[in-house]
C-alpha positions as CSV (number, residue, x, y, z in Angstrom):
1,M,-24.6,42.4,-37.6
2,K,-21.1,43.9,-38.6
3,N,-20.4,45.0,-34.3
4,A,-21.9,42.5,-32.9
5,S,-19.7,40.2,-35.0
6,N,-16.7,42.7,-34.0
7,R,-17.5,42.6,-30.5
8,R,-18.0,38.6,-30.5
9,D,-14.4,38.3,-31.8
10,W,-12.9,41.5,-29.4
11,L,-14.3,38.6,-26.3
12,R,-13.0,35.4,-27.7
13,K,-10.1,37.0,-27.9
14,T,-9.6,38.7,-24.6
15,A,-11.2,35.3,-22.5
16,L,-8.4,33.7,-24.3
17,F,-5.7,36.0,-23.7
18,G,-7.0,35.6,-19.9
19,S,-6.9,31.8,-20.1
20,A,-3.3,31.9,-21.9
21,V,-2.0,34.0,-18.4
22,L,-3.4,32.2,-16.1
23,V,-1.9,28.7,-17.6
24,G,1.5,30.4,-17.6
25,Q,1.4,31.3,-14.2
26,N,3.0,29.9,-11.7
27,R,0.1,27.4,-8.8
28,E,1.7,28.1,-5.8
29,S,1.3,31.7,-6.5
30,L,-1.7,31.8,-6.9
31,P,-3.6,32.6,-3.5
32,V,-6.0,29.9,-1.5
33,T,-8.8,30.4,-1.9
34,A,-10.6,27.3,0.3
35,T,-9.0,24.2,2.7
36,A,-10.4,20.3,2.7
37,P,-12.6,19.6,4.4
38,A,-12.5,17.8,8.0
39,V,-13.0,14.0,7.2
40,V,-15.2,12.4,10.3
41,R,-14.6,8.6,10.4
42,R,-17.7,7.2,12.4
43,I,-16.1,3.3,12.7
44,P,-19.2,0.5,12.8
45,I,-20.4,0.0,16.1
46,S,-22.0,-3.7,16.8
47,V,-23.0,-5.3,20.5
48,S,-22.5,-9.3,21.1
49,T,-25.4,-10.9,22.0
50,Y,-23.2,-12.2,24.8
51,S,-23.8,-8.4,27.0
52,Y,-27.0,-9.2,27.7
53,W,-26.7,-13.2,28.4
54,H,-23.5,-14.2,30.9
55,F,-24.2,-18.0,30.1
56,Q,-27.0,-17.5,32.8
57,E,-29.0,-20.4,33.0
58,Q,-31.8,-19.3,31.1
59,K,-30.3,-18.1,27.8
60,Y,-31.7,-14.1,26.6
61,P,-33.0,-14.2,23.4
62,I,-30.7,-13.0,20.1
63,E,-34.5,-11.5,18.5
64,K,-34.2,-9.2,21.6
65,V,-31.0,-8.1,21.0
66,I,-31.5,-7.3,17.6
67,E,-34.6,-5.4,18.4
68,D,-32.7,-3.0,21.1
69,A,-29.2,-2.5,19.6
70,S,-31.8,-1.0,16.5
71,R,-33.9,0.8,18.9
72,I,-30.8,2.2,20.5
73,G,-28.5,2.9,17.4
74,F,-26.1,0.0,16.5
75,D,-24.7,-0.6,14.0
76,G,-24.8,-4.3,14.1
77,V,-25.0,-7.5,16.7
78,E,-22.5,-10.0,17.1
79,I,-24.0,-13.3,17.3
80,L,-22.7,-15.8,20.3
81,H,-23.3,-18.8,18.9
82,R,-23.5,-20.8,22.2
83,Q,-26.4,-19.0,22.7
84,M,-28.6,-19.5,19.7
85,T,-31.4,-21.3,20.7
86,D,-31.2,-24.2,17.6
87,E,-29.3,-24.3,14.3
88,T,-32.1,-25.1,11.9
89,I,-32.1,-23.0,9.0
90,A,-35.5,-21.4,9.6
91,Y,-34.4,-20.1,12.8
92,Q,-31.0,-18.9,10.9
93,N,-33.2,-17.4,8.2
94,K,-35.7,-15.9,11.0
95,L,-32.1,-14.2,12.5
96,K,-31.3,-13.3,9.7
97,R,-34.1,-11.9,8.4
98,M,-35.4,-9.8,11.4
99,A,-31.0,-8.0,10.7
100,F,-31.7,-7.2,7.4
101,D,-35.8,-5.6,8.2
102,N,-34.0,-3.8,11.4
103,G,-31.1,-2.4,9.2
104,L,-28.6,-3.8,11.2
105,S,-25.0,-6.0,10.0
106,L,-24.6,-8.9,11.3
107,P,-20.8,-8.9,11.4
108,L,-19.4,-11.5,13.7
109,L,-20.5,-15.2,14.9
110,S,-18.6,-16.1,17.4
111,I,-17.7,-19.3,18.4
112,H,-15.2,-21.9,21.0
113,Q,-12.9,-24.7,20.3
114,S,-9.3,-25.6,21.1
115,F,-6.8,-27.0,20.1
116,V,-4.5,-27.3,22.5
117,D,-4.8,-30.7,23.5
118,P,-2.8,-33.7,22.8
119,D,-4.9,-36.4,21.6
120,P,-5.5,-35.5,18.2
121,A,-9.0,-36.9,17.6
122,K,-10.1,-34.5,20.2
123,R,-8.5,-32.0,17.6
124,K,-10.3,-33.3,14.6
125,K,-13.4,-32.9,16.7
126,D,-13.3,-29.0,16.9
127,I,-11.9,-29.3,13.3
128,E,-14.8,-30.2,12.7
129,H,-17.2,-27.9,15.1
130,T,-15.8,-25.4,13.2
131,E,-16.4,-26.5,9.6
132,R,-20.0,-26.5,11.0
133,C,-20.0,-22.7,12.5
134,I,-18.2,-21.9,8.9
135,N,-21.1,-23.1,7.3
136,L,-23.8,-21.5,10.3
137,A,-22.0,-18.2,9.3
138,V,-22.1,-18.6,5.2
139,Q,-26.1,-19.3,6.0
140,M,-26.7,-16.0,8.1
141,G,-24.6,-14.6,5.8
142,I,-22.0,-13.5,8.5
143,P,-18.1,-12.2,7.5
144,C,-16.4,-13.5,9.9
145,V,-15.8,-16.5,12.8
146,R,-14.4,-15.9,16.2
147,M,-11.8,-18.2,17.0
148,N,-10.0,-19.9,19.6
149,T,-6.3,-21.3,20.7
150,G,-7.4,-22.9,23.1
151,S,-5.8,-23.6,26.9
152,W,-4.4,-26.2,29.0
153,R,-6.9,-25.8,31.7
154,T,-4.2,-27.1,34.5
155,V,-5.7,-23.8,36.5
156,K,-8.9,-22.6,38.2
157,R,-10.6,-19.9,36.2
158,D,-10.2,-17.2,39.7
159,A,-9.1,-14.0,40.3
160,A,-5.0,-14.8,40.2
161,Y,-5.7,-16.5,37.0
162,Y,-6.8,-13.0,35.0
163,R,-4.7,-11.3,36.7
164,D,-1.6,-13.1,35.7
165,G,-2.6,-15.8,33.0
166,V,-0.2,-18.4,34.3
167,E,-1.5,-21.6,33.3
168,P,1.3,-24.5,33.3
169,P,1.4,-27.2,30.1
170,I,-0.1,-30.9,31.3
171,K,3.0,-33.5,32.4
172,G,4.8,-34.6,29.9
173,Y,3.7,-31.6,27.1
174,T,5.4,-27.5,26.6
175,D,3.7,-24.6,25.3
176,D,5.7,-25.3,21.7
177,D,3.8,-28.2,21.7
178,A,0.2,-26.8,21.9
179,I,0.9,-23.8,19.2
180,K,2.1,-26.4,16.8
181,W,-1.5,-27.7,17.4
182,C,-3.0,-24.6,17.1
183,I,-1.2,-23.9,14.1
184,E,-2.0,-27.4,12.2
185,G,-5.8,-26.9,13.5
186,M,-5.9,-23.7,11.6
187,Q,-4.9,-24.8,8.8
188,E,-6.7,-27.6,8.6
189,C,-10.0,-24.5,8.9
190,L,-8.5,-22.0,6.9
191,K,-8.9,-24.7,4.2
192,I,-12.6,-25.4,4.5
193,A,-13.1,-21.1,5.6
194,E,-11.3,-20.1,1.9
195,K,-13.8,-22.0,-0.3
196,A,-16.6,-20.6,2.0
197,G,-15.7,-17.0,2.2
198,V,-15.5,-16.9,5.3
199,V,-12.6,-14.8,7.7
200,L,-11.7,-16.6,10.8
201,A,-10.2,-14.3,13.2
202,I,-8.5,-15.3,15.6
203,E,-8.1,-13.8,19.3
204,N,-6.4,-13.2,22.7
205,H,-8.6,-15.3,24.4
206,W,-7.1,-16.5,27.5
207,G,-5.8,-20.0,27.5
208,L,-2.7,-19.9,25.0
209,S,-3.6,-16.1,23.7
210,S,-2.8,-14.3,26.8
211,N,0.9,-14.6,25.5
212,I,0.9,-12.4,22.8
213,D,4.0,-13.9,21.7
214,Y,2.2,-17.0,21.5
215,L,-0.7,-15.6,19.7
216,L,1.6,-13.7,16.8
217,R,3.8,-16.8,16.6
218,I,0.5,-18.6,15.9
219,Y,-0.5,-16.1,13.2
220,E,2.6,-15.2,11.5
221,P,3.0,-18.9,9.4
222,L,-1.0,-18.4,8.9
223,K,-2.0,-14.7,7.6
224,A,-1.0,-15.7,4.5
225,S,-4.3,-17.3,3.8
226,P,-6.7,-14.5,2.3
227,A,-9.2,-16.0,5.4
228,M,-7.1,-15.2,8.3
229,G,-7.2,-12.3,10.4
230,M,-7.3,-11.9,14.4
231,N,-10.1,-10.2,17.0
232,V,-8.4,-8.1,19.1
233,D,-10.5,-8.4,23.3
234,T,-9.4,-4.7,24.5
235,G,-10.8,-6.5,28.2
236,N,-8.6,-9.9,27.8
237,F,-4.9,-8.4,27.8
238,V,-2.5,-9.8,31.2
239,G,-1.9,-6.6,32.7
240,E,-1.2,-3.1,31.7
241,P,-2.8,-3.7,27.8
242,Y,-2.0,-0.3,25.8
243,A,1.2,-1.6,24.8
244,Q,-0.1,-4.8,23.9
245,L,-2.8,-3.7,21.9
246,E,-0.4,-1.4,20.0
247,R,2.0,-4.3,19.3
248,I,-1.6,-7.0,17.8
249,A,-3.9,-3.8,16.6
250,P,-1.8,-3.4,13.2
251,Y,-3.8,-7.3,12.4
252,A,-7.0,-6.7,13.2
253,T,-10.1,-7.9,11.6
254,I,-12.4,-6.9,14.3
255,V,-12.5,-5.2,17.7
256,Q,-14.4,-6.5,20.9
257,A,-15.0,-3.2,23.5
258,K,-15.5,-5.0,26.8
259,T,-16.8,-2.4,29.3
260,Y,-17.3,-3.4,33.2
261,Y,-21.0,-1.5,34.3
262,G,-21.6,-2.7,37.9
263,G,-18.6,-4.8,38.7
264,G,-17.1,-7.3,36.1
265,H,-18.4,-11.2,36.4
266,Y,-15.3,-12.3,36.3
267,Y,-13.3,-9.6,36.5
268,D,-12.6,-5.5,36.3
269,K,-10.7,-3.7,33.8
270,E,-9.8,0.1,34.1
271,L,-10.2,1.0,30.1
272,D,-9.3,4.3,28.5
273,Y,-11.3,3.9,25.6
274,T,-9.6,7.4,24.1
275,R,-6.5,6.3,24.2
276,I,-7.7,3.1,22.7
277,G,-9.1,4.6,20.2
278,K,-6.3,6.3,18.9
279,I,-4.4,3.5,19.2
280,L,-6.8,2.4,16.7
281,Q,-6.6,5.2,14.1
282,K,-2.7,4.7,14.0
283,A,-3.2,1.4,13.3
284,N,-4.9,2.5,10.2
285,F,-8.3,-0.1,11.7
286,N,-11.7,1.1,9.5
287,G,-13.6,-2.6,10.6
288,F,-16.5,-3.1,13.0
289,V,-15.8,-2.9,16.5
290,S,-18.0,-5.2,18.8
291,L,-19.6,-4.5,22.4
292,E,-19.2,-6.8,24.8
293,M,-20.9,-5.9,28.2
294,E,-19.5,-8.1,30.9
295,G,-21.0,-6.1,33.8
296,K,-23.9,-7.0,36.0
297,E,-25.2,-4.4,35.8
298,D,-28.6,-4.7,33.3
299,P,-28.1,-4.2,30.1
300,R,-30.9,-2.3,29.6
301,T,-28.7,0.5,31.1
302,A,-25.4,-0.5,30.3
303,V,-25.5,-1.3,26.9
304,P,-26.8,2.4,25.9
305,K,-24.1,3.9,28.1
306,S,-21.5,1.4,26.9
307,L,-22.4,1.9,22.6
308,E,-22.0,6.4,24.0
309,L,-19.0,5.7,25.7
310,L,-17.6,4.1,22.1
311,R,-19.2,6.8,19.6
312,K,-17.0,9.3,21.5
313,A,-13.9,6.7,21.3
314,F,-14.0,5.4,18.0
315,T,-15.6,8.6,15.7
316,F,-12.0,10.1,14.0
317,T,-12.2,13.1,12.9
318,T,-9.3,13.4,10.1
């Protein structure tokens, strides 16, 4: 028994001595035995219902988009308001339940409005429309609503317009007037969105917002609101897109990514998504990327190809 006790004492003292030596040793001199593993950041990708329906006469059912998105491997579905069959509670609950059963998020409700109008009554009507759509988003559990500035509508939306984005104001008014109306209209909408807990993401969606300087002039006085966001559309830049994308990427709440398989319905753009992915990674963007396939190719083949393209571009290793 005495020998056993002496042995335990010897082991305890040896262990304490070894610990003291390690504690006193310079940590920097210790050998590195392992390196930190690489972290893979997989940006979630949704698909807009618009990818299956480009404002054609017959609406493509949103229910089919949800089923297809789940089968292909998307993370969510963006709902285009104009594509909804109706606004009944029963229909909204059906879409929400279908998405949940298929393991999909509903990250964005894309709506249309315009604050570029000298008539206060017309601007108020679009504020009321936005309020109604915010309520739809709340009912469907959608955290973000896409917002437009609107446009003067003084030129035809043809190839020349999509190339240069030039749209002169109506007689007697200026772009500065329109910027002021946009800020005022958005301020009213933000009051509603803040109470509802919904983000309003203003998009570079042609019209006034095709000018990035204008877009930022509208965004800056509104960004203090917890409900203010920005939806960056990769295909809606006039001219060379990458420098403009770098300017607004730091503000992005959500990104819409265009593809044009089969040629675009309105215009064609060659987009380098590897480069776009690096720009968004540099801006520390971590939100949803939502596919808008705007090409003439059948969505059954173009949408899966688009997803493969975006997965490669928006999977980051750090």
